[in-house]
mmCIF file of the protein (N, C-alpha, C, O) and its ligand, coordinates in Angstrom:
data_MODEL
# 
_entry.id   MODEL 
# 
loop_
_entity.id 
_entity.type 
_entity.pdbx_number_of_molecules 
1 polymer     1 
2 non-polymer 1 
# 
_entity_poly.entity_id                      1 
_entity_poly.type                           'polypeptide(L)' 
_entity_poly.nstd_linkage                   no 
_entity_poly.nstd_monomer                   no 
_entity_poly.pdbx_seq_one_letter_code       MTTGYCVKCRAKREMQGAKPSVVGNGRPAVRGTCGTCGTRMFRMGRG 
_entity_poly.pdbx_seq_one_letter_code_can   MTTGYCVKCRAKREMQGAKPSVVGNGRPAVRGTCGTCGTRMFRMGRG 
_entity_poly.pdbx_strand_id                 A 
# 
loop_
_entity_poly_seq.entity_id 
_entity_poly_seq.num 
_entity_poly_seq.mon_id 
_entity_poly_seq.hetero 
1 1  MET n 
1 2  THR n 
1 3  THR n 
1 4  GLY n 
1 5  TYR n 
1 6  CYS n 
1 7  VAL n 
1 8  LYS n 
1 9  CYS n 
1 10 ARG n 
1 11 ALA n 
1 12 LYS n 
1 13 ARG n 
1 14 GLU n 
1 15 MET n 
1 16 GLN n 
1 17 GLY n 
1 18 ALA n 
1 19 LYS n 
1 20 PRO n 
1 21 SER n 
1 22 VAL n 
1 23 VAL n 
1 24 GLY n 
1 25 ASN n 
1 26 GLY n 
1 27 ARG n 
1 28 PRO n 
1 29 ALA n 
1 30 VAL n 
1 31 ARG n 
1 32 GLY n 
1 33 THR n 
1 34 CYS n 
1 35 GLY n 
1 36 THR n 
1 37 CYS n 
1 38 GLY n 
1 39 THR n 
1 40 ARG n 
1 41 MET n 
1 42 PHE n 
1 43 ARG n 
1 44 MET n 
1 45 GLY n 
1 46 ARG n 
1 47 GLY n 
# 
loop_
_struct_asym.id 
_struct_asym.entity_id 
A 1 
B 2 
# 
loop_
_chem_comp.id 
_chem_comp.type 
_chem_comp.mon_nstd_flag 
ALA 'L-peptide linking' y 
ARG 'L-peptide linking' y 
ASN 'L-peptide linking' y 
CYS 'L-peptide linking' y 
GLN 'L-peptide linking' y 
GLU 'L-peptide linking' y 
GLY 'peptide linking'   y 
LYS 'L-peptide linking' y 
MET 'L-peptide linking' y 
PHE 'L-peptide linking' y 
PRO 'L-peptide linking' y 
SER 'L-peptide linking' y 
THR 'L-peptide linking' y 
TYR 'L-peptide linking' y 
VAL 'L-peptide linking' y 
ZN  non-polymer         . 
# 
_pdbx_entity_nonpoly.entity_id   2 
_pdbx_entity_nonpoly.name        ? 
_pdbx_entity_nonpoly.comp_id     ZN 
# 
_pdbx_nonpoly_scheme.asym_id         B 
_pdbx_nonpoly_scheme.entity_id       2 
_pdbx_nonpoly_scheme.mon_id          ZN 
_pdbx_nonpoly_scheme.ndb_seq_num     1 
_pdbx_nonpoly_scheme.pdb_seq_num     101 
_pdbx_nonpoly_scheme.auth_seq_num    101 
_pdbx_nonpoly_scheme.pdb_mon_id      ZN 
_pdbx_nonpoly_scheme.auth_mon_id     ZN 
_pdbx_nonpoly_scheme.pdb_strand_id   A 
_pdbx_nonpoly_scheme.pdb_ins_code    . 
# 
loop_
_atom_site.group_PDB 
_atom_site.id 
_atom_site.type_symbol 
_atom_site.label_atom_id 
_atom_site.label_alt_id 
_atom_site.label_comp_id 
_atom_site.label_asym_id 
_atom_site.label_entity_id 
_atom_site.label_seq_id 
_atom_site.pdbx_PDB_ins_code 
_atom_site.Cartn_x 
_atom_site.Cartn_y 
_atom_site.Cartn_z 
_atom_site.occupancy 
_atom_site.B_iso_or_equiv 
_atom_site.pdbx_formal_charge 
_atom_site.auth_seq_id 
_atom_site.auth_comp_id 
_atom_site.auth_asym_id 
_atom_site.auth_atom_id 
_atom_site.pdbx_PDB_model_num 
ATOM   1   N  N  . MET A 1 1  ? 9.872   5.595   -4.893  1.00 0.00 ? 1   MET A N  1 
ATOM   2   C  CA . MET A 1 1  ? 9.203   5.056   -3.719  1.00 0.00 ? 1   MET A CA 1 
ATOM   3   C  C  . MET A 1 1  ? 7.736   4.846   -4.016  1.00 0.00 ? 1   MET A C  1 
ATOM   4   O  O  . MET A 1 1  ? 7.187   5.409   -4.963  1.00 0.00 ? 1   MET A O  1 
ATOM   5   N  N  . THR A 1 2  ? 7.126   4.045   -3.210  1.00 0.00 ? 2   THR A N  1 
ATOM   6   C  CA . THR A 1 2  ? 5.705   3.753   -3.390  1.00 0.00 ? 2   THR A CA 1 
ATOM   7   C  C  . THR A 1 2  ? 4.906   4.433   -2.293  1.00 0.00 ? 2   THR A C  1 
ATOM   8   O  O  . THR A 1 2  ? 5.270   4.381   -1.118  1.00 0.00 ? 2   THR A O  1 
ATOM   9   N  N  . THR A 1 3  ? 3.847   5.052   -2.677  1.00 0.00 ? 3   THR A N  1 
ATOM   10  C  CA . THR A 1 3  ? 2.989   5.694   -1.688  1.00 0.00 ? 3   THR A CA 1 
ATOM   11  C  C  . THR A 1 3  ? 1.603   5.066   -1.710  1.00 0.00 ? 3   THR A C  1 
ATOM   12  O  O  . THR A 1 3  ? 1.180   4.480   -2.707  1.00 0.00 ? 3   THR A O  1 
ATOM   13  N  N  . GLY A 1 4  ? 0.927   5.199   -0.618  1.00 0.00 ? 4   GLY A N  1 
ATOM   14  C  CA . GLY A 1 4  ? -0.435  4.693   -0.527  1.00 0.00 ? 4   GLY A CA 1 
ATOM   15  C  C  . GLY A 1 4  ? -1.185  5.474   0.535   1.00 0.00 ? 4   GLY A C  1 
ATOM   16  O  O  . GLY A 1 4  ? -0.608  6.275   1.270   1.00 0.00 ? 4   GLY A O  1 
ATOM   17  N  N  . TYR A 1 5  ? -2.474  5.223   0.599   1.00 0.00 ? 5   TYR A N  1 
ATOM   18  C  CA . TYR A 1 5  ? -3.278  5.918   1.582   1.00 0.00 ? 5   TYR A CA 1 
ATOM   19  C  C  . TYR A 1 5  ? -3.344  5.107   2.868   1.00 0.00 ? 5   TYR A C  1 
ATOM   20  O  O  . TYR A 1 5  ? -3.766  3.951   2.873   1.00 0.00 ? 5   TYR A O  1 
ATOM   21  N  N  . CYS A 1 6  ? -2.923  5.733   3.949   1.00 0.00 ? 6   CYS A N  1 
ATOM   22  C  CA . CYS A 1 6  ? -2.983  5.072   5.248   1.00 0.00 ? 6   CYS A CA 1 
ATOM   23  C  C  . CYS A 1 6  ? -4.274  5.474   5.947   1.00 0.00 ? 6   CYS A C  1 
ATOM   24  O  O  . CYS A 1 6  ? -4.543  6.659   6.141   1.00 0.00 ? 6   CYS A O  1 
ATOM   25  N  N  . VAL A 1 7  ? -5.070  4.475   6.323   1.00 0.00 ? 7   VAL A N  1 
ATOM   26  C  CA . VAL A 1 7  ? -6.354  4.765   6.955   1.00 0.00 ? 7   VAL A CA 1 
ATOM   27  C  C  . VAL A 1 7  ? -6.172  5.257   8.393   1.00 0.00 ? 7   VAL A C  1 
ATOM   28  O  O  . VAL A 1 7  ? -7.034  5.954   8.930   1.00 0.00 ? 7   VAL A O  1 
ATOM   29  N  N  . LYS A 1 8  ? -5.059  4.895   9.005   1.00 0.00 ? 8   LYS A N  1 
ATOM   30  C  CA . LYS A 1 8  ? -4.812  5.311   10.380  1.00 0.00 ? 8   LYS A CA 1 
ATOM   31  C  C  . LYS A 1 8  ? -4.323  6.761   10.433  1.00 0.00 ? 8   LYS A C  1 
ATOM   32  O  O  . LYS A 1 8  ? -4.789  7.560   11.245  1.00 0.00 ? 8   LYS A O  1 
ATOM   33  N  N  . CYS A 1 9  ? -3.367  7.082   9.542   1.00 0.00 ? 9   CYS A N  1 
ATOM   34  C  CA . CYS A 1 9  ? -2.871  8.456   9.460   1.00 0.00 ? 9   CYS A CA 1 
ATOM   35  C  C  . CYS A 1 9  ? -3.879  9.371   8.747   1.00 0.00 ? 9   CYS A C  1 
ATOM   36  O  O  . CYS A 1 9  ? -3.838  10.593  8.888   1.00 0.00 ? 9   CYS A O  1 
ATOM   37  N  N  . ARG A 1 10 ? -4.769  8.757   7.993   1.00 0.00 ? 10  ARG A N  1 
ATOM   38  C  CA . ARG A 1 10 ? -5.702  9.507   7.146   1.00 0.00 ? 10  ARG A CA 1 
ATOM   39  C  C  . ARG A 1 10 ? -4.949  10.428  6.200   1.00 0.00 ? 10  ARG A C  1 
ATOM   40  O  O  . ARG A 1 10 ? -5.331  11.581  5.999   1.00 0.00 ? 10  ARG A O  1 
ATOM   41  N  N  . ALA A 1 11 ? -3.886  9.911   5.629   1.00 0.00 ? 11  ALA A N  1 
ATOM   42  C  CA . ALA A 1 11 ? -3.084  10.697  4.704   1.00 0.00 ? 11  ALA A CA 1 
ATOM   43  C  C  . ALA A 1 11 ? -2.271  9.760   3.831   1.00 0.00 ? 11  ALA A C  1 
ATOM   44  O  O  . ALA A 1 11 ? -2.153  8.566   4.107   1.00 0.00 ? 11  ALA A O  1 
ATOM   45  N  N  . LYS A 1 12 ? -1.719  10.323  2.780   1.00 0.00 ? 12  LYS A N  1 
ATOM   46  C  CA . LYS A 1 12 ? -0.826  9.536   1.937   1.00 0.00 ? 12  LYS A CA 1 
ATOM   47  C  C  . LYS A 1 12 ? 0.510   9.401   2.637   1.00 0.00 ? 12  LYS A C  1 
ATOM   48  O  O  . LYS A 1 12 ? 1.074   10.372  3.141   1.00 0.00 ? 12  LYS A O  1 
ATOM   49  N  N  . ARG A 1 13 ? 0.997   8.183   2.655   1.00 0.00 ? 13  ARG A N  1 
ATOM   50  C  CA . ARG A 1 13 ? 2.270   7.898   3.306   1.00 0.00 ? 13  ARG A CA 1 
ATOM   51  C  C  . ARG A 1 13 ? 3.144   7.046   2.415   1.00 0.00 ? 13  ARG A C  1 
ATOM   52  O  O  . ARG A 1 13 ? 2.661   6.362   1.512   1.00 0.00 ? 13  ARG A O  1 
ATOM   53  N  N  . GLU A 1 14 ? 4.436   7.095   2.680   1.00 0.00 ? 14  GLU A N  1 
ATOM   54  C  CA . GLU A 1 14 ? 5.356   6.226   1.982   1.00 0.00 ? 14  GLU A CA 1 
ATOM   55  C  C  . GLU A 1 14 ? 5.109   4.784   2.436   1.00 0.00 ? 14  GLU A C  1 
ATOM   56  O  O  . GLU A 1 14 ? 4.940   4.507   3.623   1.00 0.00 ? 14  GLU A O  1 
ATOM   57  N  N  . MET A 1 15 ? 5.093   3.875   1.455   1.00 0.00 ? 15  MET A N  1 
ATOM   58  C  CA . MET A 1 15 ? 4.830   2.479   1.771   1.00 0.00 ? 15  MET A CA 1 
ATOM   59  C  C  . MET A 1 15 ? 6.138   1.722   1.945   1.00 0.00 ? 15  MET A C  1 
ATOM   60  O  O  . MET A 1 15 ? 6.988   1.712   1.055   1.00 0.00 ? 15  MET A O  1 
ATOM   61  N  N  . GLN A 1 16 ? 6.285   1.100   3.083   1.00 0.00 ? 16  GLN A N  1 
ATOM   62  C  CA . GLN A 1 16 ? 7.484   0.322   3.368   1.00 0.00 ? 16  GLN A CA 1 
ATOM   63  C  C  . GLN A 1 16 ? 7.256   -1.127  2.972   1.00 0.00 ? 16  GLN A C  1 
ATOM   64  O  O  . GLN A 1 16 ? 6.163   -1.664  3.153   1.00 0.00 ? 16  GLN A O  1 
ATOM   65  N  N  . GLY A 1 17 ? 8.273   -1.745  2.439   1.00 0.00 ? 17  GLY A N  1 
ATOM   66  C  CA . GLY A 1 17 ? 8.194   -3.163  2.100   1.00 0.00 ? 17  GLY A CA 1 
ATOM   67  C  C  . GLY A 1 17 ? 7.123   -3.464  1.077   1.00 0.00 ? 17  GLY A C  1 
ATOM   68  O  O  . GLY A 1 17 ? 6.486   -4.516  1.130   1.00 0.00 ? 17  GLY A O  1 
ATOM   69  N  N  . ALA A 1 18 ? 6.919   -2.541  0.136   1.00 0.00 ? 18  ALA A N  1 
ATOM   70  C  CA . ALA A 1 18 ? 5.874   -2.724  -0.865  1.00 0.00 ? 18  ALA A CA 1 
ATOM   71  C  C  . ALA A 1 18 ? 6.150   -3.944  -1.727  1.00 0.00 ? 18  ALA A C  1 
ATOM   72  O  O  . ALA A 1 18 ? 7.261   -4.146  -2.218  1.00 0.00 ? 18  ALA A O  1 
ATOM   73  N  N  . LYS A 1 19 ? 5.121   -4.745  -1.896  1.00 0.00 ? 19  LYS A N  1 
ATOM   74  C  CA . LYS A 1 19 ? 5.248   -5.929  -2.737  1.00 0.00 ? 19  LYS A CA 1 
ATOM   75  C  C  . LYS A 1 19 ? 4.075   -5.999  -3.692  1.00 0.00 ? 19  LYS A C  1 
ATOM   76  O  O  . LYS A 1 19 ? 2.933   -5.761  -3.298  1.00 0.00 ? 19  LYS A O  1 
ATOM   77  N  N  . PRO A 1 20 ? 4.350   -6.326  -4.945  1.00 0.00 ? 20  PRO A N  1 
ATOM   78  C  CA . PRO A 1 20 ? 3.254   -6.471  -5.897  1.00 0.00 ? 20  PRO A CA 1 
ATOM   79  C  C  . PRO A 1 20 ? 2.366   -7.645  -5.530  1.00 0.00 ? 20  PRO A C  1 
ATOM   80  O  O  . PRO A 1 20 ? 2.834   -8.668  -5.030  1.00 0.00 ? 20  PRO A O  1 
ATOM   81  N  N  . SER A 1 21 ? 1.111   -7.486  -5.781  1.00 0.00 ? 21  SER A N  1 
ATOM   82  C  CA . SER A 1 21 ? 0.144   -8.511  -5.438  1.00 0.00 ? 21  SER A CA 1 
ATOM   83  C  C  . SER A 1 21 ? -0.975  -8.494  -6.470  1.00 0.00 ? 21  SER A C  1 
ATOM   84  O  O  . SER A 1 21 ? -1.030  -7.610  -7.324  1.00 0.00 ? 21  SER A O  1 
ATOM   85  N  N  . VAL A 1 22 ? -1.847  -9.457  -6.386  1.00 0.00 ? 22  VAL A N  1 
ATOM   86  C  CA . VAL A 1 22 ? -2.994  -9.511  -7.289  1.00 0.00 ? 22  VAL A CA 1 
ATOM   87  C  C  . VAL A 1 22 ? -4.233  -9.777  -6.457  1.00 0.00 ? 22  VAL A C  1 
ATOM   88  O  O  . VAL A 1 22 ? -4.245  -10.663 -5.603  1.00 0.00 ? 22  VAL A O  1 
ATOM   89  N  N  . VAL A 1 23 ? -5.258  -9.015  -6.711  1.00 0.00 ? 23  VAL A N  1 
ATOM   90  C  CA . VAL A 1 23 ? -6.505  -9.224  -5.980  1.00 0.00 ? 23  VAL A CA 1 
ATOM   91  C  C  . VAL A 1 23 ? -7.377  -10.229 -6.721  1.00 0.00 ? 23  VAL A C  1 
ATOM   92  O  O  . VAL A 1 23 ? -7.074  -10.628 -7.846  1.00 0.00 ? 23  VAL A O  1 
ATOM   93  N  N  . GLY A 1 24 ? -8.453  -10.624 -6.077  1.00 0.00 ? 24  GLY A N  1 
ATOM   94  C  CA . GLY A 1 24 ? -9.294  -11.721 -6.534  1.00 0.00 ? 24  GLY A CA 1 
ATOM   95  C  C  . GLY A 1 24 ? -9.702  -11.685 -7.990  1.00 0.00 ? 24  GLY A C  1 
ATOM   96  O  O  . GLY A 1 24 ? -9.778  -12.728 -8.639  1.00 0.00 ? 24  GLY A O  1 
ATOM   97  N  N  . ASN A 1 25 ? -9.961  -10.516 -8.506  1.00 0.00 ? 25  ASN A N  1 
ATOM   98  C  CA . ASN A 1 25 ? -10.418 -10.437 -9.882  1.00 0.00 ? 25  ASN A CA 1 
ATOM   99  C  C  . ASN A 1 25 ? -9.274  -10.285 -10.882 1.00 0.00 ? 25  ASN A C  1 
ATOM   100 O  O  . ASN A 1 25 ? -9.499  -9.944  -12.044 1.00 0.00 ? 25  ASN A O  1 
ATOM   101 N  N  . GLY A 1 26 ? -8.045  -10.540 -10.425 1.00 0.00 ? 26  GLY A N  1 
ATOM   102 C  CA . GLY A 1 26 ? -6.894  -10.526 -11.321 1.00 0.00 ? 26  GLY A CA 1 
ATOM   103 C  C  . GLY A 1 26 ? -6.265  -9.174  -11.524 1.00 0.00 ? 26  GLY A C  1 
ATOM   104 O  O  . GLY A 1 26 ? -5.357  -9.039  -12.344 1.00 0.00 ? 26  GLY A O  1 
ATOM   105 N  N  . ARG A 1 27 ? -6.716  -8.169  -10.807 1.00 0.00 ? 27  ARG A N  1 
ATOM   106 C  CA . ARG A 1 27 ? -6.146  -6.831  -10.965 1.00 0.00 ? 27  ARG A CA 1 
ATOM   107 C  C  . ARG A 1 27 ? -4.880  -6.693  -10.125 1.00 0.00 ? 27  ARG A C  1 
ATOM   108 O  O  . ARG A 1 27 ? -4.788  -7.249  -9.030  1.00 0.00 ? 27  ARG A O  1 
ATOM   109 N  N  . PRO A 1 28 ? -3.910  -5.948  -10.644 1.00 0.00 ? 28  PRO A N  1 
ATOM   110 C  CA . PRO A 1 28 ? -2.676  -5.746  -9.869  1.00 0.00 ? 28  PRO A CA 1 
ATOM   111 C  C  . PRO A 1 28 ? -2.906  -4.830  -8.676  1.00 0.00 ? 28  PRO A C  1 
ATOM   112 O  O  . PRO A 1 28 ? -3.754  -3.938  -8.700  1.00 0.00 ? 28  PRO A O  1 
ATOM   113 N  N  . ALA A 1 29 ? -2.132  -5.078  -7.643  1.00 0.00 ? 29  ALA A N  1 
ATOM   114 C  CA . ALA A 1 29 ? -2.221  -4.270  -6.434  1.00 0.00 ? 29  ALA A CA 1 
ATOM   115 C  C  . ALA A 1 29 ? -0.862  -4.298  -5.743  1.00 0.00 ? 29  ALA A C  1 
ATOM   116 O  O  . ALA A 1 29 ? 0.026   -5.064  -6.119  1.00 0.00 ? 29  ALA A O  1 
ATOM   117 N  N  . VAL A 1 30 ? -0.716  -3.461  -4.738  1.00 0.00 ? 30  VAL A N  1 
ATOM   118 C  CA . VAL A 1 30 ? 0.529   -3.409  -3.983  1.00 0.00 ? 30  VAL A CA 1 
ATOM   119 C  C  . VAL A 1 30 ? 0.200   -3.486  -2.499  1.00 0.00 ? 30  VAL A C  1 
ATOM   120 O  O  . VAL A 1 30 ? -0.716  -2.818  -2.019  1.00 0.00 ? 30  VAL A O  1 
ATOM   121 N  N  . ARG A 1 31 ? 0.950   -4.298  -1.787  1.00 0.00 ? 31  ARG A N  1 
ATOM   122 C  CA . ARG A 1 31 ? 0.776   -4.409  -0.338  1.00 0.00 ? 31  ARG A CA 1 
ATOM   123 C  C  . ARG A 1 31 ? 2.034   -3.910  0.356   1.00 0.00 ? 31  ARG A C  1 
ATOM   124 O  O  . ARG A 1 31 ? 3.140   -4.052  -0.163  1.00 0.00 ? 31  ARG A O  1 
ATOM   125 N  N  . GLY A 1 32 ? 1.856   -3.330  1.520   1.00 0.00 ? 32  GLY A N  1 
ATOM   126 C  CA . GLY A 1 32 ? 2.999   -2.866  2.281   1.00 0.00 ? 32  GLY A CA 1 
ATOM   127 C  C  . GLY A 1 32 ? 2.540   -2.344  3.629   1.00 0.00 ? 32  GLY A C  1 
ATOM   128 O  O  . GLY A 1 32 ? 1.404   -2.571  4.047   1.00 0.00 ? 32  GLY A O  1 
ATOM   129 N  N  . THR A 1 33 ? 3.439   -1.639  4.302   1.00 0.00 ? 33  THR A N  1 
ATOM   130 C  CA . THR A 1 33 ? 3.084   -1.054  5.586   1.00 0.00 ? 33  THR A CA 1 
ATOM   131 C  C  . THR A 1 33 ? 3.396   0.440   5.569   1.00 0.00 ? 33  THR A C  1 
ATOM   132 O  O  . THR A 1 33 ? 4.278   0.900   4.844   1.00 0.00 ? 33  THR A O  1 
ATOM   133 N  N  . CYS A 1 34 ? 2.658   1.176   6.378   1.00 0.00 ? 34  CYS A N  1 
ATOM   134 C  CA . CYS A 1 34 ? 2.860   2.617   6.481   1.00 0.00 ? 34  CYS A CA 1 
ATOM   135 C  C  . CYS A 1 34 ? 4.222   2.897   7.107   1.00 0.00 ? 34  CYS A C  1 
ATOM   136 O  O  . CYS A 1 34 ? 4.557   2.346   8.156   1.00 0.00 ? 34  CYS A O  1 
ATOM   137 N  N  . GLY A 1 35 ? 5.008   3.762   6.451   1.00 0.00 ? 35  GLY A N  1 
ATOM   138 C  CA . GLY A 1 35 ? 6.331   4.091   6.963   1.00 0.00 ? 35  GLY A CA 1 
ATOM   139 C  C  . GLY A 1 35 ? 6.283   4.934   8.230   1.00 0.00 ? 35  GLY A C  1 
ATOM   140 O  O  . GLY A 1 35 ? 7.294   5.078   8.917   1.00 0.00 ? 35  GLY A O  1 
ATOM   141 N  N  . THR A 1 36 ? 5.126   5.487   8.542   1.00 0.00 ? 36  THR A N  1 
ATOM   142 C  CA . THR A 1 36 ? 4.993   6.347   9.716   1.00 0.00 ? 36  THR A CA 1 
ATOM   143 C  C  . THR A 1 36 ? 4.460   5.594   10.930  1.00 0.00 ? 36  THR A C  1 
ATOM   144 O  O  . THR A 1 36 ? 5.010   5.716   12.025  1.00 0.00 ? 36  THR A O  1 
ATOM   145 N  N  . CYS A 1 37 ? 3.395   4.817   10.747  1.00 0.00 ? 37  CYS A N  1 
ATOM   146 C  CA . CYS A 1 37 ? 2.763   4.168   11.898  1.00 0.00 ? 37  CYS A CA 1 
ATOM   147 C  C  . CYS A 1 37 ? 2.806   2.644   11.823  1.00 0.00 ? 37  CYS A C  1 
ATOM   148 O  O  . CYS A 1 37 ? 2.488   1.969   12.802  1.00 0.00 ? 37  CYS A O  1 
ATOM   149 N  N  . GLY A 1 38 ? 3.196   2.097   10.675  1.00 0.00 ? 38  GLY A N  1 
ATOM   150 C  CA . GLY A 1 38 ? 3.339   0.644   10.564  1.00 0.00 ? 38  GLY A CA 1 
ATOM   151 C  C  . GLY A 1 38 ? 2.057   -0.100  10.251  1.00 0.00 ? 38  GLY A C  1 
ATOM   152 O  O  . GLY A 1 38 ? 2.044   -1.330  10.212  1.00 0.00 ? 38  GLY A O  1 
ATOM   153 N  N  . THR A 1 39 ? 0.988   0.628   10.030  1.00 0.00 ? 39  THR A N  1 
ATOM   154 C  CA . THR A 1 39 ? -0.276  -0.023  9.676   1.00 0.00 ? 39  THR A CA 1 
ATOM   155 C  C  . THR A 1 39 ? -0.182  -0.619  8.280   1.00 0.00 ? 39  THR A C  1 
ATOM   156 O  O  . THR A 1 39 ? 0.464   -0.054  7.398   1.00 0.00 ? 39  THR A O  1 
ATOM   157 N  N  . ARG A 1 40 ? -0.813  -1.735  8.090   1.00 0.00 ? 40  ARG A N  1 
ATOM   158 C  CA . ARG A 1 40 ? -0.816  -2.358  6.779   1.00 0.00 ? 40  ARG A CA 1 
ATOM   159 C  C  . ARG A 1 40 ? -1.538  -1.477  5.783   1.00 0.00 ? 40  ARG A C  1 
ATOM   160 O  O  . ARG A 1 40 ? -2.586  -0.895  6.063   1.00 0.00 ? 40  ARG A O  1 
ATOM   161 N  N  . MET A 1 41 ? -0.926  -1.402  4.592   1.00 0.00 ? 41  MET A N  1 
ATOM   162 C  CA . MET A 1 41 ? -1.525  -0.599  3.538   1.00 0.00 ? 41  MET A CA 1 
ATOM   163 C  C  . MET A 1 41 ? -1.788  -1.476  2.324   1.00 0.00 ? 41  MET A C  1 
ATOM   164 O  O  . MET A 1 41 ? -1.155  -2.514  2.127   1.00 0.00 ? 41  MET A O  1 
ATOM   165 N  N  . PHE A 1 42 ? -2.724  -1.034  1.531   1.00 0.00 ? 42  PHE A N  1 
ATOM   166 C  CA . PHE A 1 42 ? -3.094  -1.747  0.330   1.00 0.00 ? 42  PHE A CA 1 
ATOM   167 C  C  . PHE A 1 42 ? -3.430  -0.716  -0.730  1.00 0.00 ? 42  PHE A C  1 
ATOM   168 O  O  . PHE A 1 42 ? -4.181  0.228   -0.485  1.00 0.00 ? 42  PHE A O  1 
ATOM   169 N  N  . ARG A 1 43 ? -2.869  -0.909  -1.899  1.00 0.00 ? 43  ARG A N  1 
ATOM   170 C  CA . ARG A 1 43 ? -3.135  0.043   -2.961  1.00 0.00 ? 43  ARG A CA 1 
ATOM   171 C  C  . ARG A 1 43 ? -3.413  -0.677  -4.269  1.00 0.00 ? 43  ARG A C  1 
ATOM   172 O  O  . ARG A 1 43 ? -2.726  -1.635  -4.624  1.00 0.00 ? 43  ARG A O  1 
ATOM   173 N  N  . MET A 1 44 ? -4.404  -0.218  -4.965  1.00 0.00 ? 44  MET A N  1 
ATOM   174 C  CA . MET A 1 44 ? -4.699  -0.788  -6.270  1.00 0.00 ? 44  MET A CA 1 
ATOM   175 C  C  . MET A 1 44 ? -3.712  -0.252  -7.295  1.00 0.00 ? 44  MET A C  1 
ATOM   176 O  O  . MET A 1 44 ? -3.239  0.880   -7.186  1.00 0.00 ? 44  MET A O  1 
ATOM   177 N  N  . GLY A 1 45 ? -3.404  -1.080  -8.296  1.00 0.00 ? 45  GLY A N  1 
ATOM   178 C  CA . GLY A 1 45 ? -2.508  -0.654  -9.365  1.00 0.00 ? 45  GLY A CA 1 
ATOM   179 C  C  . GLY A 1 45 ? -1.070  -1.042  -9.070  1.00 0.00 ? 45  GLY A C  1 
ATOM   180 O  O  . GLY A 1 45 ? -0.766  -1.589  -8.010  1.00 0.00 ? 45  GLY A O  1 
ATOM   181 N  N  . ARG A 1 46 ? -0.203  -0.756  -10.005 1.00 0.00 ? 46  ARG A N  1 
ATOM   182 C  CA . ARG A 1 46 ? 1.205   -1.113  -9.860  1.00 0.00 ? 46  ARG A CA 1 
ATOM   183 C  C  . ARG A 1 46 ? 2.022   0.077   -9.377  1.00 0.00 ? 46  ARG A C  1 
ATOM   184 O  O  . ARG A 1 46 ? 1.632   1.236   -9.518  1.00 0.00 ? 46  ARG A O  1 
ATOM   185 N  N  . GLY A 1 47 ? 3.171   -0.258  -8.803  1.00 0.00 ? 47  GLY A N  1 
ATOM   186 C  CA . GLY A 1 47 ? 4.116   0.792   -8.436  1.00 0.00 ? 47  GLY A CA 1 
ATOM   187 C  C  . GLY A 1 47 ? 3.896   1.278   -7.049  1.00 0.00 ? 47  GLY A C  1 
ATOM   188 O  O  . GLY A 1 47 ? 4.612   2.165   -6.585  1.00 0.00 ? 47  GLY A O  1 
HETATM 189 ZN ZN . ZN  B 2 .  ? 0.055   5.442   8.909   1.00 0.00 2 101 ZN  A ZN 1 
# 
């Protein structure tokens, strides 16, 4: 599973619907939503 930091929960949460993405400078990132509150999450790096 993929985890990320949720700013709303202020804690690490499981990321739902995680999808690989790339940010402006070409670095890999992951986008998804918080499995607890549904807030959008963003994490740098893969996985
Ligand atoms: Zn959350």
